[in-house]
C-alpha positions in Angstrom: 12.2 14.1 -2.1 9.8 15.4 -4.6 6.2 15.8 -3.7 3.1 14.6 -5.5 -0.6 15.4 -5.2 -3.1 12.4 -5.0 -5.5 13.1 -7.8 -7.4 16.4 -7.6 -7.7 16.3 -3.9 -4.8 18.7 -3.0 -3.5 16.1 -0.6 0.3 16.4 -1.2 2.7 13.8 -0.1 6.2 12.7 -0.7 6.6 10.9 -4.0 7.4 7.7 -2.1 5.5 6.7 1.0 6.4 4.1 3.6 4.2 1.0 4.2 4.5 0.1 7.8 2.6 -3.2 7.9 5.6 -5.4 7.8 7.1 -3.9 11.0 4.3 -5.6 13.1 2.5 -8.0 11.0 2.4 -10.3 8.0 6.0 -10.9 7.1 7.3 -13.0 10.0 8.1 -12.0 13.6 7.3 -8.3 14.5 10.5 -6.2 14.4 11.7 -4.5 17.6 9.5 -1.6 18.4 12.2 0.9 19.3 14.1 0.0 16.0 11.0 0.6 14.0 10.3 4.0 15.7 13.8 4.9 14.8 13.4 3.8 11.3 10.1 5.7 10.8 11.8 8.8 12.1 14.7 8.2 9.7 12.2 8.2 6.9 10.9 11.6 7.9 14.4 13.0 8.1 15.0 11.8 4.5 11.9 13.6 3.3 9.1 10.9 3.5 5.9 12.4 4.5 3.3 9.6 3.9 2.9 6.8 6.2 0.5 3.8 5.8 -0.9 1.6 8.6 -4.2 -0.1 9.5 -6.1 -1.4 12.6 -5.8 -4.8 11.1 -2.0 -4.8 11.1 -1.2 -6.6 14.4 -4.1 -6.0 15.0 -3.8 -2.6 16.5 0.1 -2.7 17.2 1.1 -1.0 14.0 -1.2 1.9 14.5 0.3 2.3 18.0 3.8 2.1 16.6 3.2 4.7 13.9 1.4 7.0 16.4 4.3 6.9 18.8 6.9 7.3 16.1 5.2 10.3 14.4 3.9 12.1 17.5 6.9 14.6 17.6 6.4 15.5 13.8 2.6 15.0 13.4 2.0 18.3 11.7 4.6 17.5 9.0 3.3 14.1 7.9 0.2 12.5 6.4 -1.0 9.3 8.1 -3.2 6.8 6.3 -5.1 4.1 8.1 -8.0 1.7 7.4 -11.2 0.3 8.6 -13.4 -2.6 7.6 -12.4 -5.8 9.4 -14.0 -7.0 12.6 -12.0 -8.1 15.7 -13.0 -9.3 19.2 -11.7 -7.4 22.1 -8.6 -9.7 22.2 -7.7 -8.6 18.7 -8.7 -11.9 17.2 -10.4 -11.9 13.7 -14.1 -12.3 14.0 -16.1 -15.2 12.4 -17.7 -12.3 10.3 -14.4 -10.9 9.1 -15.7 -7.7 7.3 -17.7 -4.9 9.0 -18.2 -1.6 7.3 -21.4 -0.6 9.1 -21.5 3.1 9.5 -21.7 2.7 13.3 -18.6 0.4 13.3 -16.6 2.8 11.0 -17.1 5.6 13.5 -16.1 3.3 16.4 -12.9 2.3 14.5 -12.2 6.0 13.8 -12.3 6.8 17.5 -10.1 3.9 18.4 -7.6 4.7 15.6 -7.3 8.3 16.7 -6.2 7.2 20.2 -3.7 4.6 19.0 -2.3 7.1 16.5 -2.1 9.8 19.2 -3.7 12.4 16.9 -6.9 14.5 16.4 -7.4 13.6 12.8 -6.9 10.8 10.3 -5.5 12.3 7.1 -6.6 9.4 4.8 -9.1 6.8 6.0 -9.4 3.9 3.7 -12.1 1.1 3.5 -9.7 -1.9 3.8 -11.9 -4.2 1.7 -15.3 -3.7 0.2 -18.1 -5.2 2.5 -20.7 -6.8 0.3 -23.3 -6.6 3.1 -23.1 -2.7 3.4 -24.0 -0.5 0.4 -20.9 1.6 -0.5 -23.1 4.7 -0.4 -23.5 4.1 3.3 -19.8 3.6 3.8 -19.0 6.9 2.0 -21.7 8.7 3.9 -20.2 7.6 7.3 -16.8 8.8 6.2 -18.4 12.1 5.0 -19.8 12.6 8.5 -16.4 12.1 10.0 -14.8 14.5 7.6 -17.6 17.1 8.4 -16.6 16.6 12.2 -12.9 17.2 11.3 -11.9 13.8 12.6 -10.9 12.5 9.0 -9.5 14.7 6.2 -9.8 12.4 3.1 -11.7 9.2 2.1 -9.9 6.3 0.4 -10.7 2.7 -1.0 -8.5 -0.3 -1.1 -8.8 -3.1 -3.7 -12.1 -1.8 -4.8 -13.6 -2.4 -8.3 -14.5 0.4 -10.7 -18.2 0.3 -10.1 -17.7 0.6 -6.4 -15.3 3.4 -6.8 -17.8 5.4 -8.9 -20.6 4.9 -6.6 -18.6 5.9 -3.5 -17.1 8.9 -5.3 -20.6 10.1 -6.1 -21.3 10.4 -2.3 -18.0 11.6 -0.8 -15.1 12.3 -3.3 -12.5 9.6 -3.0 -9.0 11.0 -2.7 -7.1 7.7 -3.3 -7.4 4.1 -4.2 -4.9 1.7 -2.7 -4.2 -1.5 -4.6 -1.4 -3.8 -5.6 0.5 -2.7 -8.6 4.0 -3.4 -9.9 5.9 -4.8 -12.8 4.5 -8.3 -12.0 1.0 -7.3 -11.2 -0.4 -4.9 -13.8 -4.2 -5.8 -13.8 -5.1 -2.2 -12.6 -4.1 -1.0 -16.0 -7.1 -2.4 -17.8 -9.9 -0.7 -16.0 -8.9 0.8 -12.6 -6.3 3.3 -13.7 -8.3 4.8 -16.5 -11.2 5.3 -14.2 -8.9 6.9 -11.6 -7.7 9.3 -14.2 -11.1 10.2 -15.4 -12.3 10.8 -11.9 -9.3 12.6 -10.5 -8.4 10.0 -7.8 -4.9 9.3 -6.8 -3.4 5.9 -6.8 -1.3 4.3 -4.0 0.3 1.1 -5.2 1.2 -1.2 -2.4 3.7 -4.1 -2.9 5.5 -2.1 -5.7 8.4 -4.4 -5.2 6.3 -7.6 -5.5 6.4 -8.2 -1.8 10.2 -8.2 -2.0 10.5 -10.5 -5.0 11.4 -7.8 -7.5 14.4 -6.6 -5.4 16.3 -9.9 -6.4 16.8 -10.8 -2.7 14.3 -13.7 -2.9 15.1 -17.0 -4.7 13.5 -20.4 -5.2 15.5 -21.6 -2.2 14.4 -18.7 0.3 12.8 -20.0 3.3 10.1 -17.7 4.9 9.3 -17.4 8.6 6.4 -19.6 9.6 4.3 -16.4 10.2 5.1 -15.0 6.8 2.1 -14.4 4.7 4.0 -15.3 1.5 4.0 -18.9 2.5 0.3 -19.1 1.4 0.7 -17.0 -1.7 0.6 -19.2 -4.8 2.9 -16.8 -6.7 5.6 -17.6 -4.0 5.6 -21.3 -4.3 9.2 -22.5 -4.9 8.2 -23.7 -8.5 6.6 -20.4 -9.3 9.5 -18.4 -7.9 11.8 -20.4 -10.1 9.6 -19.5 -13.1 9.2 -15.8 -12.1 12.9 -15.3 -11.7 13.0 -14.4 -15.5 11.2 -11.1 -14.7 13.8 -10.3 -11.8 16.7 -11.1 -14.2 15.3 -8.7 -16.8 14.9 -5.9 -14.2 18.4 -6.6 -13.0 19.9 -6.3 -16.5 18.2 -2.9 -16.9 19.3 -1.8 -13.4 22.9 -2.5 -14.3 22.6 -0.3 -17.5 21.2 2.6 -15.3 23.7 2.1 -12.6 20.8 1.5 -10.2 19.4 -1.5 -8.1 16.6 -3.7 -9.2 14.4 -2.3 -6.5 15.1 1.3 -7.7 14.1 0.4 -11.2 11.0 -1.3 -10.0 10.0 1.8 -8.1 11.0 4.3 -10.8 8.9 2.3 -13.2 5.8 2.8 -11.1 6.5 6.4 -10.5 6.9 7.0 -14.3 3.3 5.7 -15.0 1.4 8.6 -13.8 2.3 11.7 -11.8 -0.6 11.0 -9.3 0.7 7.5 -8.3 2.5 7.3 -4.9 3.9 3.7 -4.1 4.4 2.8 -0.5 7.1 0.1 -0.4 7.6 -1.4 3.1 10.8 -2.3 4.9 12.3 -2.9 8.4 15.8 -2.0 7.4 17.4 1.4 7.1 19.6 0.5 4.1 16.5 -0.7 2.2 14.7 2.5 3.0 17.6 4.5 1.7 17.8 2.3 -1.4 14.1 2.8 -2.0 14.2 6.6 -1.6 17.0 6.5 -4.2 14.4 5.0 -6.6 12.5 8.3 -6.6 15.6 9.9 -8.1 16.0 7.5 -11.0 14.8 9.0 -14.3 13.3 6.6 -16.8 12.9 8.0 -20.4 10.0 7.1 -22.6 12.5 4.8 -24.5 13.5 3.2 -21.2 9.9 2.4 -20.4 9.2 1.1 -23.9 12.1 -1.2 -23.6 11.1 -2.5 -20.1 7.5 -3.0 -21.2 8.7 -4.9 -24.3 10.9 -7.2 -22.4 8.4 -7.7 -19.5 5.7 -8.7 -22.0 7.8 -11.7 -23.0 7.6 -13.0 -19.3 4.4 -14.7 -18.3 4.3 -14.3 -14.4 3.2 -17.7 -12.8 0.9 -18.0 -9.8 -2.0 -16.1 -8.3 -1.2 -13.1 -6.1 -3.6 -14.2 -3.3 -4.9 -17.6 -2.1 -8.5 -18.0 -3.1 -10.1 -16.9 0.2 -8.2 -13.6 -0.1 -9.0 -13.1 -3.8 -12.6 -13.1 -3.0 -12.2 -9.9 -1.2 -10.8 -7.9 -4.1 -12.3 -6.1 -7.1 -15.7 -6.0 -5.5 
């Protein structure tokens, strides 16, 4: 597995990370904990060094899983987690869902350190921008944690360009995490150029379109009742039928390259910039191995031109978030 540096930060990680959310949260019933510990350790054995979690995934259960899985190899890996939501003691989302007050950030850091069984958080993201707390105060709180050695690097998730610039002026931002893939390319307009200018790394989540770009999901697929995709407009049966054209296009290209659709989708993201590190998630070993294989697929400039030309003919249907979630992004 090749390594990459996230921007100018010198934080070096494997070219592909592992998004761990779906092991505990968001995509149906939580997977078996022991099986997921084994999967995470299998990823380490195969060269993955970058693992993504958050207090909100569960809540709390995913950090505990990741902490237990990585404890034996803690010094060989990079763990990213997130703050910024508010939960009651039972783990229920508060009526005030966002909370990035400095004192809350520091409380979350202490709790996350315990759950992750570690003495430092390698990359600490603000999960969503809190309109009630100036981003300068957020960056200042993380700066304090960095000075105390409890956090190594500061990140933002789904933040807009103005927020990124303001935060970066107080405490250098190592990475921005946002959705980016062949079927969600909005970051190309403003965000990616700003990251390049500022020397900030980019960590695309859902680089496989929440599974859709793998070709394993059709208009007839039935999701578990606890699967977040049930409320995503892009995943309505009608929109899945319309969006199949993009999957078909990727599949044709994959056949030419003797790769899978997932591998082409990941290779495309990796080919965009050398400071991008996608974090596909999975609960299956064969998918993990397939995704890792995507990092070895070489796409030439002509390959990329052909993919872009073909993809530009497909108008992707449906919003990527329901309206209440969309309000939390690009602030």
